VEXVO-337273 format. One record per residue: x, y negated, z negated of N, C-alpha, C, O in turn. Coordinates in steps of 0.05 Angstrom, whole numbers, padded with zeros to 5 digits, always signed. Atoms other than C-alpha are relative to their C-alpha. Last residue first. Layout:
REM VEXVO-337273
XYZXYZXYZXYZ ...
REM end
This chain:
REM VEXVO-337273
+00002+00011-00028+04342-01446-00842-00029+00004+00005-00039-00003+00026 +00027-00008-00008+04369-01424-00906-00012-00024+00013-00012-00048+00006 +00023+00020+00013+04438-01435-00913-00023+00005+00014-00024+00010+00038 +00027-00011-00002+04506-01397-00913-00026-00017-00008-00028-00027-00030 +00006-00026+00009+04568-01435-00910-00025+00017+00002-00033+00012+00025 +00019-00015+00021+04573-01492-00864+00005+00019-00009+00016+00034+00007 +00030-00002-00003+04629-01501-00816-00011+00008-00024-00001+00024-00040 +00018-00023+00012+04696-01526-00815-00026-00004+00004-00038-00024+00012 -00001+00002+00031+04718-01509-00759+00004-00019-00012+00020-00031+00001 -00028+00019+00013+04716-01509-00685-00018+00007-00025-00041+00014-00027 +00014+00020+00024+04679-01456-00634+00025-00015-00018+00050-00012-00015 -00012+00007+00018+04695-01414-00573-00013-00024-00022-00031-00039-00018 +00015+00027+00012+04687-01345-00554+00015-00026-00009+00037-00025-00020 +00000+00021+00019+04717-01296-00513-00012-00022-00002-00019-00038+00016 +00022+00020+00002+04703-01229-00489+00017-00031-00014+00031-00029-00033 +00025-00020+00000+04740-01156-00481-00023-00030+00009-00042-00028+00025 +00027-00001+00017+04810-01177-00478-00024-00008+00011-00025-00022+00031 -00012-00010+00016+04879-01172-00437-00029-00009-00021-00022-00029-00034 +00006-00028+00004+04852-01191-00371+00010+00019-00026+00013+00043-00021 -00037-00016+00016+04888-01255-00373-00007+00036+00004+00008+00055+00003 -00015-00005-00035+04821-01289-00323+00023+00018-00010+00034+00033+00007 +00020-00020-00013+04778-01293-00394+00019+00006+00030+00013+00027+00041 -00003-00020+00009+04845-01319-00430-00025+00023+00005-00025+00046-00003 -00024-00021-00015+04852-01370-00376+00008+00033-00019+00023+00051-00012 -00002-00011-00019+04785-01393-00388+00019+00009+00011+00018+00022+00032 +00010-00037+00000+04786-01390-00455-00001+00007+00029-00001+00031+00036 -00015-00025-00002+04847-01433-00451-00025+00019+00000-00023+00043+00003 -00025-00016-00009+04821-01483-00416+00011+00024-00008+00019+00041+00008 +00025-00010-00007+04752-01491-00468+00026+00012+00033+00024+00035+00043 +00010-00023+00004+04801-01505-00522-00015+00019+00029-00016+00043+00029 -00014-00015+00001+04831-01558-00488-00004+00030-00009+00005+00050+00003 +00002+00008-00026+04768-01602-00473+00030+00026-00001+00027+00043+00017 +00022-00007+00002+04745-01583-00554+00008+00010+00045-00001+00030+00057 +00019+00019+00000+04817-01612-00576-00023+00018+00016-00010+00037+00023 +00001+00021+00006+04885-01586-00588-00023-00010-00004-00024-00024-00025 +00002+00028-00022+04876-01524-00589+00000-00018-00011-00008-00021-00035 +00006+00033+00007+04887-01467-00643+00002-00016+00026+00020-00009+00040 -00017+00020-00012+04885-01389-00617-00014-00033-00004-00036-00042+00002 +00008+00021+00002+04849-01329-00659+00021-00030+00015+00040-00035+00001 -00030+00017+00004+04866-01261-00643-00018-00026+00006-00035-00027+00023 +00005+00025-00011+04805-01213-00658+00031-00016+00001+00049-00011-00015 -00016+00009-00023+04833-01141-00677-00002-00031+00017+00014-00038+00035 +00006-00001-00027+04841-01168-00733-00024+00030+00008-00037+00042-00010 -00015-00020+00000+04866-01155-00806-00012+00003+00034-00013+00025+00043 +00001-00016+00010+04854-01227-00808+00014+00033-00003+00037+00036-00009 +00021+00015+00031+04850-01267-00752-00011+00037-00022-00023+00058-00017 +00019-00017+00004+04916-01247-00712-00018-00007-00023-00012-00013-00047 -00005-00011+00020+04946-01309-00696-00013+00013+00008-00027+00008+00027 +00019-00008-00001+04958-01366-00640+00010+00016-00017+00034+00014-00023 -00012-00027+00013+04987-01426-00644-00021+00019+00002-00045+00012+00002 -00023+00015+00017+04988-01501-00601+00006+00025-00012+00029+00032-00008 +00018-00006+00022+04940-01460-00545+00033-00011-00027+00055-00002-00028 -00003+00026+00000+04975-01480-00471-00011-00001-00039-00011-00024-00048 +00026+00027-00004+04955-01426-00432+00001-00030-00012-00008-00050-00001 +00004+00021-00016+05010-01398-00441-00007-00013+00018+00000-00027+00036 -00018+00012+00000+04998-01386-00514+00013-00011+00026+00021-00034+00025 +00021+00017+00010+04928-01354-00500+00034-00023-00005+00031-00046+00005 +00018+00006-00025+04968-01299-00452-00021-00034-00009-00034-00048+00007 -00020+00012-00024+05021-01288-00500-00008-00006+00027+00006-00010+00047 -00015+00021+00006+04974-01269-00556+00020-00029+00018+00023-00053+00016 +00020+00009+00007+04936-01223-00513+00011-00024-00012+00009-00044+00002 -00005+00017-00023+04999-01192-00497-00026-00023+00005-00025-00039+00023 -00023+00022-00001+05013-01181-00567+00002-00011+00028+00016-00030+00034 +00002+00024+00015+04950-01155-00581+00017-00008+00013+00009-00024+00030 +00010+00011-00024+04968-01091-00535-00017-00029-00014-00035-00036+00001 -00012+00018-00014+04994-01066-00593+00006-00021+00023+00023-00037+00028 +00004+00014-00020+04951-01042-00636+00011-00016+00023+00001-00036+00032 +00021-00023-00004+04966-01003-00693-00013-00011+00024-00033+00003+00030 -00017-00022+00001+05040-01040-00697-00030+00027-00003-00026+00051-00007 -00016-00011-00026+05003-01097-00676+00013+00017-00005+00029+00017+00014 +00010+00000-00012+04966-01098-00737+00005-00001+00027-00011+00010+00041 +00004-00030+00011+05020-01082-00790-00031+00004+00034-00034+00026+00045 -00020-00031-00009+05054-01132-00757-00015+00022-00005-00013+00042+00009 +00005-00008-00021+04994-01186-00772+00020+00020+00015+00013+00031+00037 +00007-00015-00011+04977-01178-00840+00004+00005+00032-00007+00024+00043 -00016-00021-00003+05023-01225-00857-00012+00031+00003+00003+00050+00002 +00014-00029+00009+04982-01276-00831+00025+00026+00005+00037+00036+00024 -00017-00023+00000+05011-01352-00814-00023+00029-00011-00045+00026-00020 +00015-00024+00006+04987-01416-00800+00021+00023+00001+00044+00025+00011 -00013+00005+00033+05050-01483-00818-00029+00036-00003-00030+00049-00024 -00021-00008+00000+05061-01500-00745+00009+00012-00025+00032+00015-00033 -00003-00028-00020+04992-01492-00716+00029-00003-00011+00041+00013+00003 +00000-00029+00010+04971-01537-00782+00004+00030+00017-00002+00053+00011 -00019-00012+00025+05019-01591-00766-00014+00027-00017-00003+00043-00032 -00031-00015-00003+04998-01597-00696+00008+00011-00028+00019+00033-00032 +00002-00024+00003+04918-01595-00714+00035+00013-00002+00044+00033-00011 -00029+00002-00030+04928-01653-00758-00002+00030+00015+00002+00049+00000 +00015-00005-00029+04858-01662-00795+00024-00003+00023+00025-00014+00045 -00007+00010-00012+04895-01687-00858-00013+00003+00032-00011-00014+00050 +00004+00029+00011+04869-01644-00911+00000-00027+00026-00021-00040+00029 +00033-00010+00003+04879-01573-00869-00010-00036-00011-00021-00051+00005 +00005-00003-00025+04948-01601-00850-00029-00003+00002-00043-00019+00014 -00008+00029-00013+04966-01620-00922-00007-00002+00024-00009-00026+00029 +00035+00018+00015+04935-01546-00945+00002-00035+00011-00018-00046+00019 +00032+00000+00000+04980-01521-00896-00024-00008-00003-00045-00013+00010 -00007+00008-00025+05049-01549-00910-00029+00002+00016-00041-00017+00027 +00008+00024+00015+05026-01532-00995+00009-00012+00035+00008-00036+00031 -00015+00015-00001+05029-01463-00969-00011-00024+00002-00032-00029+00014 +00010+00025-00021+04985-01427-01008+00021-00013+00011+00037-00020-00006 +00004+00026+00001+05027-01369-01040-00006-00016+00012+00010-00021+00030 +00008+00019-00015+05030-01294-01051-00004-00025-00008-00012-00029-00031 +00020+00006+00018+05087-01262-01096-00020-00021+00027-00009-00039+00040 +00006+00026+00013+05140-01242-01051-00031+00011-00014-00045+00031-00013 +00016+00014-00010+05149-01161-01025-00013-00024-00023-00027-00018-00043 +00003+00005+00017+05213-01133-01045-00016-00023+00015-00006-00043+00026 -00020+00024-00009+05225-01078-00989-00018-00015-00030-00036-00002-00042 -00032+00006+00008+05224-01010-01005+00001-00034+00003+00023-00046+00002 -00019-00028+00020+05155-00992-00965+00027-00012-00020+00032-00032-00007 -00011+00022+00026+05138-01061-00931+00006+00024-00019+00019+00021-00039 -00014+00013-00020+05109-01023-00858+00029-00027-00033+00047-00044-00032 -00028-00011-00013+05079-00978-00898+00022-00010+00013+00044+00002+00016 -00018-00009+00018+05043-01019-00938+00026+00019+00005+00048+00022-00004 -00009+00007+00018+05019-01053-00885+00016+00003-00025+00033-00012-00034 -00022+00005-00016+04999-01003-00851+00027-00015-00005+00051-00008-00003 -00012-00027+00005+04959-00977-00909+00020-00004+00021+00041+00009+00018 -00017-00006+00026+04932-01047-00904+00019+00021-00003+00042+00015-00009 -00019+00028-00011+04909-01045-00825+00019-00004-00026+00044-00004-00023 -00022-00017-00020+04881-00974-00841+00014-00022+00001+00038-00017-00001 -00014-00015+00015+04842-01008-00889+00015+00007+00005+00034+00008-00011 -00017+00019+00019+04815-01060-00849+00017+00019-00021+00036+00009-00032 +00004-00010+00030+04800-01016-00795+00014-00019-00011+00036-00028-00004 -00029-00008+00019+04818-01043-00731-00021+00012-00020-00045+00013-00015 -00009+00011+00021+04768-01049-00664+00022+00013-00022+00037+00032-00016 +00009-00026+00023+04768-01032-00593-00005-00022-00026-00006-00047-00025 +00003-00027-00018+04776-01075-00525-00020+00017-00028-00044+00026-00028 -00001-00031-00013+04783-01134-00561-00008+00020+00003-00023+00029-00015 +00016-00019+00006+04751-01204-00570+00025+00028+00016+00032+00032+00039 -00008-00018-00027+04793-01276-00554-00014+00033-00012-00006+00032-00035 -00001-00028+00007+04772-01329-00602+00005+00021+00029+00000+00017+00053 +00010-00014-00022+04789-01398-00582+00005+00030-00012+00027+00039-00019 -00019-00034+00004+04792-01451-00642-00013+00016+00024-00037+00012+00031 +00016-00014-00014+04776-01529-00648+00016+00023+00006+00040+00024+00008 -00025-00014-00015+04794-01558-00710-00011+00015+00024-00031+00028+00019 +00012-00028-00019+04748-01615-00735+00023+00016+00005+00045+00005+00005 +00001+00005-00034+04779-01667-00789-00010+00028+00014-00008+00050+00003 +00008+00019-00009+04798-01677-00856-00012-00011+00017-00018-00035+00020 -00012-00005-00029+04795-01610-00886-00010-00033-00005-00026-00042-00021 +00004+00030-00011+04793-01618-00970+00005+00004+00033+00029+00010+00038 -00027+00023-00021+04799-01546-00991-00015-00027+00015-00036-00027+00027 +00010+00013-00018+04747-01508-01046+00025-00024+00005+00037-00040-00010 -00007+00034+00008+04789-01465-01104-00022-00012+00039-00020+00003+00058 -00009+00015-00024+04762-01386-01086+00005-00027-00011-00014-00032-00026 -00005+00019+00008+04770-01323-01123+00009-00029+00007+00033-00036+00007 +00017+00020+00014+04754-01279-01086-00008-00013-00015-00032-00017-00019 +00007+00026-00019+04811-01270-01041-00031-00006-00016-00042-00028-00012 +00004-00011-00016+04841-01205-01083-00022-00008+00025-00034+00007+00041 +00013-00027+00008+04855-01250-01131+00006+00023+00024+00030+00028+00031 -00019-00026+00017+04859-01309-01093-00005+00022-00015-00027+00033-00011 +00013-00023+00012+04817-01346-01042+00028+00014-00008+00046+00024+00005 -00023-00023+00018+04831-01417-01025-00008+00022-00006-00030+00019-00016 -00003+00003+00029+04776-01452-00992+00025+00011+00005+00036+00017+00026 -00021-00015+00003+04748-01484-00929+00003+00002-00027-00006-00014-00044 -00013+00028+00005+04671-01501-00906+00029+00011-00002+00033+00030+00014 -00006+00006-00031+04640-01434-00916+00020-00030-00022+00029-00036-00045 -00012+00025+00000+04609-01422-00997+00008-00013+00032-00004-00034+00038 +00026+00018+00016+04564-01364-00983+00003-00024+00002-00013-00039+00014 +00027-00003-00015+04611-01329-00931-00024-00018-00015-00042-00030-00003 -00003+00027-00019+04668-01348-00981-00019+00003+00021-00024-00021+00026 +00008+00034+00006+04637-01306-01031+00008-00029+00014+00000-00052+00012 +00027+00008-00003+04633-01247-00979-00006-00031-00023-00021-00050-00019 +00008+00012-00015+04709-01235-00964-00037-00012-00008-00043-00033+00003 -00017+00026+00013+04730-01198-01028-00004-00020+00019+00002-00041+00007 -00025-00015-00018+04668-01142-01024+00013-00031+00001+00000-00052-00005 -00003-00003-00025+04606-01140-01054+00019+00011+00006+00024+00036+00008 -00010-00031+00005+04630-01152-01131-00009+00018+00030+00000+00041+00031 -00026-00015+00001+04647-01212-01103-00002+00023-00014+00018+00037-00017 -00015-00004-00029+04584-01230-01071+00033+00009-00017+00048+00024-00005 +00016-00026-00013+04545-01219-01144+00012+00011+00024+00014+00035+00029 -00010-00028+00020+04591-01259-01181-00009+00025+00015+00001+00047+00018 -00026-00002-00006+04584-01314-01127+00015+00017-00007+00037+00024+00002 -00010-00013-00027+04512-01307-01136+00025+00002+00018+00026+00011+00041 +00006-00024-00010+04511-01318-01201-00007+00010+00018-00014+00034+00017 -00021-00017+00015+04551-01377-01203-00002+00033-00001+00015+00051+00003 -00015-00002-00027+04506-01408-01152+00023+00017-00011+00038+00031+00002 -00022+00021+00002+04450-01398-01208+00021+00005+00027+00017+00023+00043 -00030-00011+00017+04394-01342-01192+00021-00029+00008+00022-00040+00030 -00018+00020+00010+04331-01375-01185+00014+00005-00012+00017+00001-00036 -00018-00002+00029+04300-01312-01172+00009-00023-00017+00012-00022-00041 -00003+00025+00022+04246-01339-01121+00017+00009-00026+00011+00000-00048 +00008-00019+00024+04238-01265-01082-00002-00022-00014-00017-00015-00032 +00034-00011+00001+04241-01301-01023-00016+00014-00024-00040+00019-00029 +00022+00019-00019+04292-01349-01030-00021+00009-00003-00041-00001-00012 -00004+00019+00021+04341-01302-01071-00024-00021+00004-00038-00027-00015 +00021-00019+00014+04328-01249-01017-00004-00021-00026-00026-00019-00036 +00035-00013-00006+04349-01289-00969-00019+00002-00013-00042-00005-00012 +00011+00027+00006+04410-01320-01008-00023+00012+00010-00040+00015-00007 +00008+00017+00027+04429-01242-01016-00010-00041+00002-00020-00049-00018 +00023-00008+00015+04416-01229-00948+00004-00007-00025-00010-00026-00033 +00024+00002-00011+04464-01282-00912-00020+00017-00022-00032+00004-00039 +00001+00028+00018+04518-01274-00967-00025-00005+00019-00045-00009+00006 +00002+00000+00034+04518-01194-00946-00013-00024-00011-00033-00023-00024 +00023-00014+00010+04517-01208-00871-00011-00001-00025-00031-00015-00032 +00005+00022+00004+04574-01260-00875-00030+00013+00003-00049+00000-00005 -00004+00015+00020+04614-01202-00902-00023-00034-00001-00027-00049-00020 +00025-00018+00023+04587-01156-00844+00001-00019-00027-00021-00022-00039 +00031-00008-00001+04620-01216-00804-00021+00010-00017-00041+00000-00027 +00014-00015+00027+04678-01223-00839-00027-00003+00008-00046-00006-00007 +00007+00030+00003+04723-01256-00772-00025+00000-00021-00039-00020-00019 -00014+00020+00016+04765-01198-00771-00010-00023-00014-00001-00035-00033 -00018+00015-00019+04734-01159-00705+00024-00019-00021+00044-00031-00012 -00027-00011+00014+04705-01103-00739+00011-00015+00018+00022-00005+00038 -00005-00024+00016+04636-01134-00702+00023+00011-00005+00032+00013+00018 -00015-00030-00014+04642-01200-00669-00005+00026-00025-00002+00022-00049 -00036-00002+00005+04597-01247-00699+00009+00020+00009-00003+00041+00009 -00015+00019-00029+04531-01265-00655+00028-00004-00009+00045-00018+00002 -00028+00008-00006+04484-01223-00687+00012-00007+00018+00009-00003+00042 -00010+00013-00029+04416-01232-00705+00028-00002-00001+00039-00020-00014 -00026+00019-00004+04404-01186-00776-00006-00001+00032-00014+00018+00045 -00009+00000-00040+04339-01166-00784+00022-00016+00002+00023-00041+00001 -00025+00009-00009+04325-01139-00863+00011-00013+00032+00028-00001+00043 -00003-00011-00028+04258-01111-00879+00023-00024+00007+00016-00047+00012 +00004+00020-00024+04244-01120-00956+00019+00015+00033+00034+00035+00036 +00013-00007-00029+04232-01068-01004-00012-00028+00015-00034-00040+00017 -00017+00021-00026+04286-01088-01052-00008+00008+00023+00006+00012+00043 -00005-00011-00023+04245-01065-01116+00011-00014+00029+00004-00037+00037 +00010-00007-00033+04253-01113-01163+00004+00023+00023+00024+00024+00038 +00025-00016+00009+04279-01111-01242-00013+00001+00021-00030+00019+00018 +00019+00018+00011+04323-01172-01243-00026+00021+00013-00046+00012+00024 -00003+00023+00008+04393-01148-01230-00024-00012-00016-00021-00024-00037 -00019-00024+00027+04375-01086-01194-00003-00021-00021-00024-00020-00033 +00031-00011+00011+04334-01131-01137+00004+00011-00033-00010+00009-00052 +00018+00021+00017+04400-01178-01132-00014+00005-00006-00022-00009-00025 -00006+00002+00021+04440-01107-01124-00014-00027-00010-00019-00029-00034 -00004-00014+00017+04401-01077-01073+00000-00014-00028-00018-00015-00045 +00020+00004+00018+04387-01141-01036-00007+00028-00024-00025+00027-00041 +00007+00025+00013+04469-01145-01027-00031-00008-00009-00034-00025-00028 -00014-00016+00029+04472-01064-01019-00003-00033-00013-00009-00036-00036 +00010-00007+00008+04431-01086-00947+00005+00011-00037-00013+00022-00050 +00025+00017-00004+04463-01139-00922-00016+00016-00020-00024+00004-00039 -00002+00021+00028+04529-01106-00941-00020-00010+00000-00024-00017-00023 -00001+00023-00004+04509-01039-00895+00001-00030-00021-00017-00034-00038 -00028+00004-00001+04524-00978-00933+00001-00034+00013+00015-00051+00004 -00012+00012+00023+04449-00972-00951+00026-00013+00003+00029-00036-00006 +00016-00023+00031+04427-00953-00877+00017-00019-00023+00031-00038-00018 +00034-00001+00002+04428-00985-00807-00007+00006-00029-00029+00007-00039 +00010-00020+00012+04512-00988-00796-00036-00015-00007-00041-00039-00009 -00001+00006+00031+04529-01048-00748-00015+00027-00013-00034+00036-00001 -00021-00023+00022+04558-01001-00684+00002-00019-00021+00024-00022-00033 -00002-00025+00012+04503-01018-00638+00019+00021-00016+00022+00046-00019 +00023-00004+00020+04492-01093-00648+00001+00029-00007-00003+00037-00030 -00011-00020+00019+04556-01092-00611-00016+00000-00019-00007+00006-00042 -00032-00027-00004+04532-01157-00586+00007+00016-00016+00011+00009-00039 -00021+00010-00011+04461-01173-00611+00020+00008+00006+00026+00031+00001 +00007-00003-00036+04397-01142-00642+00027-00014+00004+00035-00019-00019 -00022+00016-00018+04405-01113-00706-00005-00002+00014-00016+00016+00026 -00006+00008-00025+04350-01078-00760+00018-00022+00018+00015-00045+00011 -00019+00016-00014+04351-01059-00823+00000+00015+00031+00003+00037+00041 -00010-00003-00023+04300-01030-00885+00015-00018+00019+00014-00041+00012 -00020+00001-00018+04280-01023-00948+00005+00016+00027+00004+00040+00034 -00022-00012+00015+04209-01005-00964+00024-00009+00011+00023-00010+00036 +00002-00025+00021+04142-01022-00955+00018+00010-00021+00017+00017-00044 +00008-00032-00015+04164-01090-00932-00008+00020-00016-00006+00019-00041 +00006-00022+00030+04172-01162-00954-00017+00017+00020-00035+00013+00037 +00043+00004+00002+04201-01198-00896-00007+00025-00017+00003+00047-00017 +00016-00012+00025+04283-01230-00898-00026+00005-00002-00040-00013-00010 +00034-00001+00006+04317-01247-00834-00008+00011-00018-00005+00035-00016 +00018-00022+00018+04392-01260-00834-00031-00003+00002-00040-00025-00002 +00027+00002+00010+04422-01301-00775-00010+00029-00009-00015+00050+00003 +00019-00018-00001+04496-01290-00759-00026-00016-00003-00023-00040+00000 +00030-00006+00027+04533-01346-00737-00006+00022+00005-00003+00033+00027 +00015-00020-00006+04596-01377-00699-00016+00019-00026-00011+00024-00050 +00032-00007-00017+04611-01438-00712-00014+00016+00010-00036+00012+00020 +00000-00001-00036+04677-01431-00752-00032+00003+00002-00049+00016-00011 +00017-00018-00019+04700-01417-00833-00009-00017+00030+00005-00038+00033 +00014+00013-00013+04763-01435-00854-00025+00007+00014-00025+00018+00036 +00027-00003-00019+04788-01390-00903-00010-00028+00010-00015-00045-00007 +00017+00018-00009+04858-01391-00933-00021+00001+00023-00016+00004+00047 +00015+00000-00016+04883-01330-00973-00021-00029+00009-00042-00035-00002 +00003+00017-00004+04926-01317-01019-00004-00005+00025+00014-00004+00042 -00004+00017-00023+04930-01251-01033-00005-00036-00006-00012-00044-00028 +00006+00021+00011+04939-01199-01090+00002-00013+00026+00019-00004+00041 -00019+00026-00001+04933-01136-01063-00008-00021-00011-00032-00025-00016 +00002+00019-00023+04882-01071-01069+00025-00022-00014+00034-00020-00037 -00001-00004-00025+04895-01005-01096+00000-00026+00023+00006-00026+00047 +00031-00008-00010+04879-01004-01163-00003+00004+00026-00022+00017+00034 +00005-00032+00012+04953-01004-01186-00024+00005+00011-00025+00027+00021 +00006+00003+00033+04969-01070-01140-00009+00036-00005-00012+00055+00011 +00025-00019-00004+04991-01059-01065+00013-00006-00044+00032-00007-00059 -00007-00035+00006+05050-01110-01058-00029+00009-00004-00047-00008-00002 -00016-00007+00019+05021-01189-01040+00009+00037-00001-00003+00052+00014 +00008-00022+00007+04996-01211-00974+00020+00010-00027+00044+00011-00024 -00021-00009+00012+04998-01282-00950-00020+00014-00020-00040+00007-00032 -00001-00030+00026+04937-01294-00908+00028-00002-00014+00041-00017+00001 -00014-00008+00009+04933-01368-00874+00002+00029-00008-00001+00023-00032 -00033+00010-00018+04894-01386-00828+00027-00008-00009+00044-00023+00000 -00016+00002+00031+04836-01336-00844+00030-00019+00015+00047-00013+00033 -00029-00008-00007+04783-01345-00791+00018-00014-00026+00017-00034-00041 -00024+00019+00012+04716-01348-00813+00024+00006+00019+00024+00024+00036 -00035-00021-00004+04650-01326-00785+00021-00021-00011+00019-00045-00014 -00012-00002-00018+04577-01369-00808+00031+00028-00003+00038+00043-00020 -00018-00005+00015+04518-01352-00844+00017-00009+00020+00007-00009+00042 -00021+00002-00010+04450-01373-00828+00021+00003-00008+00020-00006-00031 -00023+00012+00018+04389-01352-00872+00032+00002+00017+00046+00021+00013 -00028-00008-00019+04321-01330-00847+00024-00021-00012+00021-00043-00024 -00016+00008-00004+04261-01316-00897+00025+00000+00014+00040+00020+00012 -00025-00001-00001+04200-01298-00887+00009-00014-00008-00002-00035-00014 -00017+00017+00005+04123-01296-00907+00025+00009+00004+00029+00031-00007 
REM end
């Protein structure tokens, strides 16, 4: 017997970042939108916990207990007094180290799959609690759709979305470390008055109205200057997407993936072709959002 869960990538349509807290984290106003790029996590009983991975950039995925999928299985097993003796196989399609929450997606997918396999009967609230213990983005990977994340991003409020939004994602030649990007944010804002992070009402209205022009005018990412400081070539990718007709372009989360909002699917295809021809990125993907969260398939 095995259980397979499909779980989506995300784009941050707004990422407002506060000053560093005493615990080293930052308060956030993080507007997540799940998009239709998916990993699939399959859980099968085994003699001991092991992880395998296949797909683009699978070689970069850790196959030990530092992997969020393994940590999720262990966390649920410990709560139920079980042995986490399962084989976790990740079919990877979300970019690795790309700012699209691929690792968090795998954690949420493994948690839901183990819950189903073991019949633990965990409530949604308990699953979200475990997700929050695993990482700031993991709860949203479970929920999907669109949501505002506050605290360090783990406290979620579901948002209304009035239509589908078309996106183009350009994957960079190398990765960026999320902790390194936050450290650079701290360096760049040292001595400055960093405001409390607040969600943009214009952006929330644009999502609710399904209006791509209004959304384009409101998207923002406070980590973008830090990502560009560490990876200046991303500016060339952003310029190429804008020249190709994107309504807006921004670094996704901590990067280095860049995300471009298109008016519709036809415009997205043209932007994708232009980015592929630009020589400013490694690969290009097209997807729309919102997409459902972790789902047993």
